KOLTITOR-137853 format. One record per residue (C-alpha): x negated, y, z. Coordinates in steps of 0.05 Angstrom, whole numbers. Example, Ala and Ser with C-alpha at 12.3 -4.5 7.8 and 13.67 -1.06 7.14 Angstrom:
% KOLTITOR-137853
PT       px       py       pz
PT     -246      -90      156
PT     -273      -21      143
***
This chain:
% KOLTITOR-137853
PT       px       py       pz
PT    -1247     2595      573
PT    -1314     2555      580
PT    -1377     2601      596
PT    -1422     2600      537
PT    -1494     2611      550
PT    -1532     2596      485
PT    -1567     2651      448
PT    -1570     2646      374
PT    -1628     2676      332
PT    -1574     2714      292
PT    -1552     2750      360
PT    -1628     2766      378
PT    -1639     2797      313
PT    -1573     2838      319
PT    -1596     2856      390
PT    -1663     2880      361
PT    -1632     2921      306
PT    -1588     2955      352
PT    -1641     2973      400
PT    -1688     3006      345
PT    -1626     3035      306
PT    -1640     3104      341
PT    -1566     3124      347
PT    -1552     3147      416
PT    -1496     3108      458
PT    -1446     3150      500
PT    -1372     3153      513
PT    -1329     3146      451
PT    -1383     3166      405
PT    -1353     3116      351
PT    -1280     3148      372
PT    -1255     3078      390
PT    -1269     3047      323
PT    -1309     2985      325
PT    -1367     2983      280
PT    -1387     2932      230
PT    -1349     2868      201
PT    -1351     2823      261
PT    -1288     2780      278
PT    -1256     2800      340
PT    -1211     2759      386
PT    -1134     2758      370
PT    -1127     2739      443
PT    -1166     2727      504
PT    -1134     2663      523
PT    -1157     2610      472
PT    -1190     2650      415
PT    -1243     2683      456
PT    -1311     2650      483
PT    -1328     2675      550
PT    -1405     2685      548
PT    -1413     2705      617
PT    -1380     2737      680
PT    -1414     2775      733
PT    -1392     2801      798
PT    -1398     2878      798
PT    -1381     2932      851
PT    -1321     2980      831
PT    -1328     3042      789
PT    -1288     3071      730
PT    -1346     3084      683
PT    -1343     3053      616
PT    -1406     3004      599
PT    -1456     3039      559
PT    -1490     2986      513
PT    -1555     3002      479
PT    -1601     2943      449
PT    -1600     2887      498
PT    -1581     2927      557
PT    -1516     2948      588
PT    -1514     3008      636
PT    -1460     3030      682
PT    -1447     3063      748
PT    -1421     3037      812
PT    -1391     3058      885
PT    -1400     3019      945
PT    -1344     3038      996
PT    -1381     2996     1046
PT    -1448     3040     1051
PT    -1422     3094     1008
PT    -1478     3086      955
PT    -1471     3112      884
PT    -1513     3072      839
PT    -1536     3062      769
PT    -1542     2992      743
PT    -1573     2961      685
PT    -1553     2892      663
PT    -1582     2842      611
PT    -1537     2839      553
PT    -1544     2766      538
PT    -1534     2737      609
PT    -1503     2792      646
PT    -1556     2790      698
PT    -1576     2853      738
PT    -1644     2882      713
PT    -1648     2940      763
PT    -1604     2984      807
PT    -1619     3056      831
PT    -1577     3088      886
PT    -1579     3164      897
PT    -1564     3194      966
PT    -1519     3253      964
PT    -1503     3305     1017
PT    -1429     3306     1009
PT    -1380     3260      970
PT    -1338     3290      923
PT    -1260     3290      935
PT    -1231     3245      877
PT    -1160     3218      861
PT    -1130     3160      893
PT    -1138     3117      833
PT    -1203     3147      814
PT    -1278     3136      836
PT    -1338     3180      847
PT    -1373     3131      796
PT    -1328     3148      733
PT    -1371     3188      682
PT    -1400     3140      630
PT    -1476     3139      626
PT    -1511     3158      553
PT    -1574     3127      529
PT    -1621     3146      467
PT    -1664     3079      470
PT    -1717     3111      517
PT    -1678     3152      568
PT    -1613     3137      605
PT    -1573     3199      628
PT    -1525     3189      688
PT    -1478     3241      717
PT    -1445     3237      789
PT    -1401     3292      810
PT    -1427     3285      879
PT    -1498     3295      859
PT    -1511     3317      793
PT    -1544     3290      723
PT    -1602     3239      727
PT    -1648     3217      680
PT    -1685     3152      678
PT    -1725     3114      633
PT    -1699     3045      610
PT    -1738     3010      665
PT    -1703     3049      720
PT    -1758     3100      731
PT    -1733     3171      748
PT    -1755     3221      698
PT    -1719     3283      722
PT    -1656     3308      755
PT    -1610     3368      756
PT    -1570     3375      820
PT    -1497     3397      809
PT    -1434     3390      846
PT    -1395     3368      883
PT    -1342     3414      849
PT    -1281     3447      876
PT    -1230     3396      849
PT    -1191     3345      889
PT    -1191     3295      826
PT    -1265     3290      824
PT    -1309     3294      758
PT    -1300     3254      696
PT    -1326     3284      634
PT    -1388     3246      615
PT    -1454     3267      578
PT    -1458     3271      503
PT    -1528     3265      467
PT    -1547     3302      404
PT    -1610     3329      371
PT    -1654     3317      435
PT    -1595     3354      479
PT    -1555     3331      534
PT    -1489     3363      528
PT    -1445     3363      590
PT    -1373     3398      606
PT    -1353     3410      670
PT    -1279     3443      679
PT    -1253     3448      751
PT    -1220     3504      786
PT    -1278     3549      789
PT    -1348     3557      763
PT    -1333     3523      696
PT    -1386     3512      645
PT    -1410     3476      582
PT    -1486     3463      586
PT    -1542     3439      541
PT    -1601     3410      571
PT    -1667     3388      537
PT    -1666     3314      543
PT    -1744     3307      553
PT    -1745     3361      608
PT    -1674     3372      637
PT    -1688     3449      627
PT    -1627     3489      603
PT    -1621     3506      528
PT    -1557     3549      537
PT    -1500     3549      585
PT    -1430     3576      568
PT    -1378     3599      618
PT    -1313     3567      615
PT    -1276     3604      674
PT    -1216     3623      630
PT    -1202     3550      633
PT    -1168     3506      692
PT    -1189     3437      707
PT    -1193     3382      654
PT    -1232     3319      645
PT    -1244     3304      573
PT    -1309     3287      543
PT    -1340     3334      487
PT    -1346     3310      417
PT    -1394     3331      364
PT    -1371     3359      295
PT    -1416     3366      234
PT    -1402     3404      172
PT    -1444     3433      119
PT    -1509     3420      156
PT    -1478     3459      223
PT    -1464     3422      285
PT    -1414     3442      338
PT    -1392     3417      403
PT    -1315     3410      410
PT    -1284     3411      475
PT    -1213     3394      495
PT    -1191     3433      555
PT    -1136     3462      591
PT    -1088     3496      539
PT    -1142     3499      485
PT    -1185     3459      439
PT    -1250     3499      421
PT    -1311     3495      375
PT    -1381     3517      404
PT    -1441     3529      363
PT    -1490     3470      379
PT    -1557     3514      380
PT    -1527     3577      418
PT    -1466     3552      458
PT    -1429     3609      424
PT    -1350     3595      418
PT    -1334     3602      347
PT    -1259     3579      341
PT    -1200     3556      382
PT    -1132     3522      378
PT    -1085     3545      436
PT    -1025     3506      464
PT    -1053     3441      492
PT    -1027     3408      560
PT    -1050     3445      625
PT    -1095     3386      644
PT    -1130     3349      584
PT    -1157     3279      603
PT    -1162     3246      532
PT    -1220     3252      488
PT    -1208     3283      419
PT    -1219     3233      356
PT    -1254     3259      296
PT    -1231     3216      230
PT    -1230     3237      160
PT    -1248     3310      175
PT    -1193     3322      223
PT    -1192     3324      298
PT    -1132     3289      331
PT    -1117     3298      404
PT    -1055     3273      446
PT    -1041     3298      516
PT     -989     3302      564
PT     -986     3328      637
PT     -926     3335      679
PT     -888     3402      671
PT     -909     3412      598
PT     -847     3397      563
PT     -792     3445      541
PT     -741     3409      583
PT     -781     3399      644
PT     -826     3459      647
PT     -856     3479      717
PT     -848     3547      731
PT     -871     3600      786
PT     -831     3661      805
PT     -858     3731      791
PT     -910     3745      850
PT     -866     3805      875
PT     -806     3761      878
PT     -848     3703      911
PT     -870     3757      967
PT     -797     3776      981
PT     -773     3706      988
PT     -836     3669     1020
PT     -883     3720     1054
PT     -861     3712     1125
PT     -913     3753     1157
PT     -915     3804     1106
PT     -988     3802     1095
PT     -985     3808     1018
PT    -1003     3737     1011
PT     -968     3664     1008
PT     -993     3612     1052
PT     -975     3539     1040
PT     -936     3540     1105
PT     -892     3597     1079
PT     -870     3554     1020
PT     -808     3508     1018
PT     -829     3434     1009
PT     -791     3432      944
PT     -836     3486      912
PT     -877     3461      854
PT     -935     3500      882
PT     -938     3457      947
PT     -967     3394      914
PT    -1012     3440      871
PT    -1036     3489      926
PT    -1108     3464      928
PT    -1123     3480      854
PT    -1086     3547      858
PT    -1122     3572      918
PT    -1186     3590      884
PT    -1222     3620      946
PT    -1198     3564      988
PT    -1173     3613     1041
PT    -1106     3577     1046
PT    -1070     3636     1019
PT    -1049     3655      949
PT    -1064     3722      927
PT    -1027     3759      868
PT    -1086     3741      819
PT    -1088     3665      839
PT    -1010     3661      836
PT    -1009     3697      762
PT    -1066     3658      741
PT    -1031     3589      750
PT     -966     3615      732
PT     -993     3632      663
PT    -1022     3562      657
PT     -953     3529      671
PT     -923     3579      620
PT     -971     3569      563
PT     -982     3489      571
PT     -950     3448      512
PT     -954     3372      514
PT     -973     3351      440
PT    -1006     3304      395
PT    -1035     3348      340
PT    -1084     3339      278
PT    -1133     3396      268
PT    -1176     3418      214
PT    -1239     3441      252
PT    -1274     3504      238
PT    -1254     3575      219
PT    -1268     3632      268
PT    -1229     3659      326
PT    -1155     3636      338
PT    -1144     3588      287
PT    -1077     3558      316
PT    -1032     3580      260
PT    -1077     3560      202
PT    -1114     3501      222
PT    -1063     3457      257
PT    -1035     3406      208
PT     -980     3375      246
PT     -954     3375      317
PT     -912     3311      348
PT     -885     3312      420
PT     -860     3237      435
PT     -900     3180      463
PT     -957     3223      491
PT    -1012     3193      536
PT    -1036     3223      603
PT    -1102     3195      610
PT    -1122     3145      553
PT    -1158     3170      492
PT    -1119     3152      426
PT    -1147     3127      365
PT    -1134     3134      288
PT    -1144     3071      245
PT    -1124     3053      175
PT    -1083     3118      170
PT    -1046     3108      235
PT    -1053     3145      299
PT    -1037     3099      364
PT    -1020     3124      431
PT    -1001     3095      498
PT     -969     3125      556
PT     -956     3101      625
PT     -905     3042      628
PT     -937     3011      567
PT     -898     3051      515
PT     -939     3048      451
PT     -926     3096      394
PT     -953     3100      326
PT     -957     3159      280
PT     -972     3172      206
PT    -1043     3204      211
PT    -1034     3244      150
PT     -966     3276      165
PT     -953     3264      243
PT     -887     3223      225
PT     -867     3181      282
PT     -872     3109      251
PT     -851     3063      308
PT     -844     3060      383
PT     -852     2991      424
PT     -878     2964      493
PT     -942     2932      516
PT     -938     2871      554
PT     -982     2901      607
PT     -931     2947      646
PT     -953     3006      694
PT    -1003     3059      682
PT    -1054     3063      630
PT    -1129     3094      640
PT    -1169     3057      592
PT    -1176     3089      522
PT    -1154     3050      461
PT    -1201     3013      413
PT    -1193     2978      346
PT    -1230     2936      297
PT    -1222     2876      251
PT    -1151     2895      235
PT    -1132     2896      312
PT    -1121     2947      365
PT    -1129     2931      440
PT    -1101     2964      500
PT    -1120     2953      575
PT    -1070     2968      629
PT    -1087     2986      699
PT    -1056     2922      723
PT    -1108     2883      683
PT    -1069     2860      625
PT    -1098     2867      555
PT    -1050     2872      494
PT    -1073     2857      426
PT    -1034     2893      368
PT    -1041     2878      291
PT    -1062     2942      262
PT    -1008     2972      219
PT     -944     3011      219
PT     -901     2960      252
PT     -937     2951      320
PT     -929     2879      320
PT     -961     2846      388
PT    -1010     2789      375
PT    -1018     2772      445
PT    -1033     2791      520
PT    -1078     2766      572
PT    -1075     2779      648
PT    -1143     2785      680
PT    -1111     2794      745
PT    -1157     2850      765
PT    -1151     2926      757
PT    -1176     2955      693
PT    -1196     3028      684
PT    -1260     3029      645
PT    -1248     3027      565
PT    -1272     2961      536
PT    -1332     2965      490
PT    -1353     2924      429
PT    -1423     2922      400
PT    -1443     2869      346
PT    -1378     2831      357
PT    -1392     2823      427
PT    -1336     2847      472
PT    -1349     2878      542
PT    -1289     2885      591
PT    -1298     2917      662
PT    -1250     2906      715
PT    -1257     2925      788
PT    -1291     2865      811
PT    -1326     2838      747
PT    -1356     2851      676
PT    -1340     2801      626
PT    -1376     2785      558
PT    -1337     2754      505
PT    -1342     2739      427
PT    -1289     2709      384
PT    -1281     2634      393
***
């Protein structure tokens, strides 16, 4: 592929229109469906023109594209710097970089990053969230306008849920082991408009979505065990659907009036369910010093509690009380690994009335799925792709992507094609339809964690070392 540096008049016009369109940009705002009628590559080996490639420090945040700028976050291990970076969309060159000091770096997953949450932009302001620091608001020239300090949170996987913009508000959800909340902040000042407690939930990492119906808007959050809708103006919880997985990573999709979410976490399947003994029985077996508590050193290595001790030990005293034990035992018992279609709305528990269908095969752990041209596409680790009929949940077909290993990047679709990116760096292109026909695969040779983004026919792919800009050849 040859670099292509020429900028056409048409591309400039499209960039100008995007910059003045007024629609905010944030993670999965388009639910993974590419806007417009632009042609997209069938493969990245000989059907894509590389506009540019720039070196980039690591980070798992997805690029936020607004107008002629690209915003993302990075983490420099050498000097432990968390930074927000603005790039020129036409050339990929850096416009500005702003690092933030922090008192303590959050703990994060071994494949994760403290620069995971995707920025959000309304054309005048840029909103960036770091679990080690909090929420920052810059203008598009990189001038800090305000900040709200938050975190680090009690969670050994770190923070991943990204800010969402709607009606002059920044919506942020943070579900960790304790002190969970959904909050709405004023975009202009950073002041709290409302804040709703979510301490009934365990940790999860999904980004909220916005649902509008009959002139009313709600914030919909997929969290531990439950999908719930909240009034946008007050933060009041209006409805909920139970029986999701015990940890939810994927962001839901809203298509055709239905909300689709597919989520899987180990131990939530009927045949492989994690279970904890009743607390009294656990004391009889494990409480060696008879203090009425269970220490990690008292548990056998094979206990399912051992690798999850940190998150169960809510007060971090290195011992489990009856309340801590029973709280997480309930989570294990109630967890359900599912793909579901839900009619949003109603009042209270609508599990029995608003769930349209349930499917339990081929579920993803981290990637958000997509619904495109009547088909729901999911990818699970090892590259197993599953397609479902979006109307009925019927299993259509299963196949394998050419990129094996784990998947973290969410799926996207457009121009009759579906794109999947594996952690190992292989991008697989499918022909959209019920047959899962693989059109091509391309190995970038670098780890891919961030979700690819397409704006005005321009394709942006972030790897651990680089950011690429492509168009169709």
